[in-house]
N, C-alpha and C positions, 0 to 999 in steps of 0.2 A: 447601738450595740445592746444586746440583751444577754443576760446570764441566767442560767437556771441551775440552782443548787437543789439536791435532793438528799434526803436521808432514807435509808431503807434497810430492811433486813436482808442481809445477804444470805444468811442460812439460820435456820432454827432447828436444832438437833435435839432429839430426845434419846436418852440412853437408859436402859434398865439393866442393872446387874442383879442376878438372882443367886441368893446364897441359901444354903441348907443350914440355917442358924436361926435361933429364936429372936435374937436382937443384935444391935450394933456392938454391944459389949462382947458378946460371944465371937463375933466376927474378928474384932480387934485382939481379944485375948488368945484365941486359937489360930490367929492369922489364916482365916478361912478365905479361900479364893472363890469367886463366883463360878457356878457350874454352867452358867449361860449368860451371855451379854448380847442384847439386842439394840441396835441404833437405827433410828428412823429420822428422816429429814422432811420438814414441812415449813411453809411460810404463810401463817395466818394470824396477824395481829387482830385484835378485837377493837371495834370503834371506841368502846368505853375505856380500854387501856390506852389507846392513842390520845384520847382527850385528856386523860390524867397525866400522861407524859408531857403534853403541851403545857398543862397547868404547872407542872413541876419546873419545866424549862423557863417558863415566863414568870414564875413566882406569883401566880394568880390563885386566889381563893386559899383553901386549906387542903392541898392535895396530900395523898398518902403515898409514900414511896414503897417500893418492893424490897425493903431492907430486912435484916435478920429478925428484927422484932415484929415486922408486919407480914412478911412474905410467907406464903404457903404453896406448896405444890399440891394439886389436887388430881385425883384419878376417878374415873367413872366408867360405867358399863354401857354407855350409849354409843352406837356406831354411826350416828348421823354426821354427815360431812360438815366440816367447819365452814362458817360463814362470818364475815366481819361484823355482822349485826347481832350475833349471839351474845349473851351475857352470862358466860360461865358454862359449867358442865351441864349437859343435857339429860344425863341418865337418872334413873330411880335410885340407884346405888352410887354414892359418891363419898370420898374420904379425903380429907385435907390434912397435910402434915407440915409442921414448921421446919425451918431450915436446920440442917446439921451444923455443928460448930464450924465457924469460919466462912459461912455462906450467907449471902451471895458473895461472888468474887468477880473481880474485873481484871482482865489482862489484855492490854492493847485495846482492840475494839470488840473483844468478847466479854459478855456477861454471863455468869453461870450461877444457877440455883441447884441445891441438892437436898433431898430429904430421904430418910429411911422409913419404910413401911414395915413394921415388925410383925411377929406372930400375933394373930388375932385382928389384924387391921387390913382392910381393903381385900378380903378374900373372895374375889369375884373376877370376872373377865375385865381386864384393863383395856378399854377400847377408846378412851379419851383422856387428855391430860390438859392441865391449865397451870398458869402462874397467877395467883391472886394476891392482892394486898390486904387481906383480912383473914379471919379464921374460917370463913366459909364463902358462899356466893354472894354475901352482902357487900363484899368489896368490889374493886374494879379488876377485872381479869385482863392481863396483858395479851394473852393469846389463848387459843383453844386448838388443839390438834386431835386428829382422829387417827391414832396409830395403835393397832391391835398388838399388844405386848404380851398376851398370854393370860392364863387364869391363875391367880396367886393361890397356892394351897396353904393350909395351916402349917405351922411349924417352920415357916420360912421368913426371911427378911428380903425385901426387894428395895434396891437403892435406885432412886429415880434422879436423874440429872438433866436439866434443861440448859442448853447453851444457845445463846443468840449472838450471832456475828453481825455487827452493824457496819454499814458502809455509806 
């Protein structure tokens, strides 16, 4: 008798909420609602992130988790299709933001990361996204997605949320 157990990403969803507000404080104080919400689904974990996950699970070495202190969401302008062998964002323009208060979160088999990119940040075409466990590409990227989310203009805040459902 043989058994085979697997763990996989059931769904990896990226959501961007676009606000006509200069920062998170203005959104909260004025109760501003997003003028547009885009959601895209993809499933591409990167080998470097998978390796770091295994180290965390097994307690090997000195792995870095994707927690509030370490995790960043990154956006870039490259439209290259994702591949598991990539190591982070591919674009010439890329910006990384730390987690909003209270993130990452876990609910059941969902893990969720969220960051606000405020006025003056990442004002270019958003064609790729990642979750990294460092301030930039120097860390291990859990995933890289190629989801055209639009071009961020000045004077706006875009809230990016990544949700991974594991099964």
